[in-house]
C-alpha positions as CSV (number, residue, x, y, z in Angstrom):
1,M,-80.2,-2.3,-15.5
2,R,-80.2,-6.0,-16.1
3,N,-81.0,-7.3,-19.6
4,D,-83.0,-10.5,-19.5
5,N,-81.3,-11.6,-22.8
6,A,-78.0,-11.8,-20.9
7,D,-79.2,-15.2,-19.5
8,E,-80.0,-16.5,-23.0
9,I,-76.5,-16.0,-24.5
10,E,-73.8,-18.6,-23.9
11,R,-71.3,-16.7,-21.8
12,M,-67.5,-17.2,-21.6
13,V,-66.8,-19.8,-18.9
14,V,-63.4,-21.0,-17.8
15,T,-62.9,-23.6,-15.0
16,R,-59.9,-25.0,-13.2
17,I,-59.4,-27.3,-10.2
18,F,-56.6,-26.3,-7.8
19,N,-54.9,-28.5,-5.2
20,A,-55.7,-26.2,-2.3
21,P,-58.6,-25.5,0.0
22,R,-61.1,-22.8,-0.9
23,E,-59.8,-20.3,1.7
24,L,-56.4,-20.4,0.1
25,V,-57.7,-20.0,-3.5
26,W,-60.0,-17.2,-2.3
27,Q,-57.0,-15.4,-0.7
28,A,-54.9,-15.7,-3.9
29,W,-57.8,-14.3,-5.9
30,T,-58.8,-11.4,-3.6
31,D,-55.5,-10.1,-2.3
32,P,-54.0,-7.4,-4.6
33,N,-50.4,-8.6,-3.7
34,Y,-51.2,-12.0,-5.1
35,A,-53.3,-10.7,-8.0
36,M,-50.2,-8.7,-9.2
37,Q,-48.5,-12.1,-9.6
38,W,-51.1,-13.7,-11.8
39,W,-53.2,-11.1,-13.6
40,G,-52.7,-11.1,-17.3
41,P,-51.8,-13.8,-19.8
42,K,-48.3,-15.4,-20.2
43,G,-45.6,-12.8,-20.6
44,F,-47.7,-10.0,-19.1
45,T,-46.9,-8.3,-15.8
46,T,-49.1,-6.4,-13.4
47,P,-47.3,-3.2,-12.2
48,F,-50.4,-1.8,-10.4
49,C,-53.4,-3.3,-8.6
50,E,-55.7,-1.7,-6.1
51,M,-58.7,-3.5,-4.6
52,D,-61.3,-2.2,-2.2
53,F,-62.7,-5.7,-1.7
54,R,-66.2,-5.1,-0.4
55,V,-69.6,-4.7,-1.9
56,G,-69.6,-1.4,-3.7
57,G,-65.8,-1.3,-3.6
58,K,-63.9,-0.6,-6.7
59,F,-60.7,-2.1,-8.2
60,L,-58.1,-0.9,-10.7
61,I,-55.5,-3.1,-12.3
62,C,-52.8,-2.4,-14.9
63,M,-51.6,-5.2,-17.2
64,R,-48.4,-4.6,-19.1
65,S,-47.6,-6.5,-22.3
66,P,-44.2,-7.9,-23.1
67,D,-43.6,-4.9,-25.4
68,G,-44.5,-2.4,-22.7
69,Q,-48.1,-1.5,-23.7
70,E,-50.4,-1.0,-20.7
71,F,-54.0,-2.1,-20.5
72,W,-56.0,-0.9,-17.5
73,N,-59.2,-2.6,-16.1
74,G,-61.5,-1.0,-13.6
75,G,-64.5,-2.5,-11.9
76,E,-66.8,-2.7,-8.9
77,Y,-67.8,-5.5,-6.6
78,H,-71.6,-6.1,-6.5
79,E,-71.9,-9.3,-4.4
80,I,-69.4,-11.2,-2.2
81,V,-70.2,-14.5,-0.5
82,L,-67.1,-15.4,1.5
83,H,-65.2,-18.3,0.0
84,E,-68.0,-19.0,-2.5
85,K,-68.8,-16.2,-5.0
86,I,-67.8,-12.8,-6.3
87,V,-70.0,-10.9,-8.7
88,S,-68.3,-7.8,-10.2
89,S,-68.4,-5.5,-13.2
90,M,-65.2,-5.0,-15.2
91,Y,-64.4,-2.6,-17.9
92,F,-61.5,-1.1,-19.8
93,A,-60.2,2.0,-18.1
94,D,-57.5,4.6,-18.1
95,S,-54.9,4.9,-15.3
96,K,-57.4,6.9,-13.2
97,G,-60.1,4.3,-13.4
98,N,-62.3,6.1,-15.9
99,K,-64.1,3.9,-18.3
100,V,-62.8,3.8,-21.9
101,E,-63.9,2.0,-25.0
102,P,-62.0,-1.3,-25.7
103,E,-61.1,0.1,-29.2
104,E,-58.9,2.7,-27.5
105,Y,-56.6,-0.3,-26.7
106,G,-57.1,-1.9,-30.2
107,I,-59.3,-4.6,-28.6
108,E,-62.6,-5.9,-30.0
109,H,-64.7,-6.7,-27.0
110,K,-68.4,-7.5,-27.1
111,A,-69.8,-7.3,-23.6
112,I,-73.3,-8.7,-22.9
113,E,-75.4,-5.7,-21.8
114,G,-76.3,-6.1,-18.1
115,A,-74.1,-9.2,-17.5
116,Y,-71.6,-9.2,-14.6
117,D,-68.5,-11.3,-14.2
118,V,-69.1,-14.1,-11.7
119,T,-66.3,-16.1,-10.0
120,L,-67.3,-19.2,-8.1
121,F,-65.3,-21.2,-5.6
122,E,-66.5,-24.7,-4.9
123,D,-65.1,-27.5,-2.8
124,A,-63.8,-30.2,-5.1
125,G,-63.1,-32.7,-2.4
126,E,-59.8,-33.9,-0.9
127,G,-58.6,-30.3,-0.1
128,R,-59.1,-29.2,-3.7
129,T,-61.1,-26.2,-5.1
130,K,-63.0,-25.7,-8.3
131,L,-62.8,-22.2,-9.6
132,T,-65.2,-21.1,-12.3
133,F,-65.0,-17.7,-14.0
134,I,-68.0,-16.6,-16.0
135,G,-67.2,-13.5,-18.1
136,N,-69.5,-10.9,-19.5
137,E,-68.7,-11.7,-23.1
138,P,-70.3,-14.3,-25.4
139,M,-68.3,-17.5,-25.5
140,E,-68.0,-17.5,-29.3
141,D,-66.6,-13.9,-29.3
142,A,-64.3,-14.7,-26.4
143,K,-62.9,-17.7,-28.3
144,N,-62.4,-15.7,-31.5
145,S,-60.8,-12.7,-29.7
146,G,-58.3,-14.9,-27.8
147,Q,-59.8,-14.0,-24.5
148,V,-60.6,-17.7,-23.6
149,E,-56.9,-18.6,-24.3
150,G,-55.8,-15.6,-22.3
151,W,-57.9,-16.7,-19.3
152,Y,-56.4,-20.2,-19.5
153,Q,-52.9,-18.6,-19.3
154,I,-54.0,-16.4,-16.4
155,L,-55.2,-19.5,-14.6
156,D,-51.9,-21.2,-15.2
157,K,-50.2,-18.3,-13.5
158,F,-52.8,-18.3,-10.8
159,A,-52.1,-22.0,-10.2
160,A,-48.5,-21.3,-9.6
161,V,-49.4,-18.6,-7.0
162,V,-51.8,-21.0,-5.3
163,E,-49.2,-23.8,-5.2
164,G,-46.7,-21.4,-3.6
165,L,-49.2,-20.4,-1.0
166,A,-50.1,-24.1,-0.3
167,R,-46.4,-25.0,0.1
168,A,-45.9,-22.1,2.6
169,K,-48.8,-23.2,4.8
């Protein structure tokens, strides 16, 4: 059920422009083989990633910290507009994809009830793409928890994957 208050809260938003066309940026974002190269902040690895990339499909991703701790995220795709938009839910999970409370990982996470994650892919001209990620957490909480900084680090890693794909084309 959607909470109308979700639209009133300033949500976490991170944006980046990539020197690659939308189709390439989309491919790097939606292919699990590429996601394993960029998911997680600096120093983290992604030993597992499954994506059933279709509306109603689920995903399960494991992020491993430099000290070996594993953090699992699960989710579901709710809307997909090819090369333009992905709307999904994401939650903390166990290795089987069952939802767990963030506190089980020692994380304080305040999700906005009824808010989904939204990823937008926009043409930025001259073969470039603007990617905007809108999270399901209030911006102030995301700043305080380090989640915003984590997303900037993720987008740095993502940029390297996109650049590698662009060079290979």
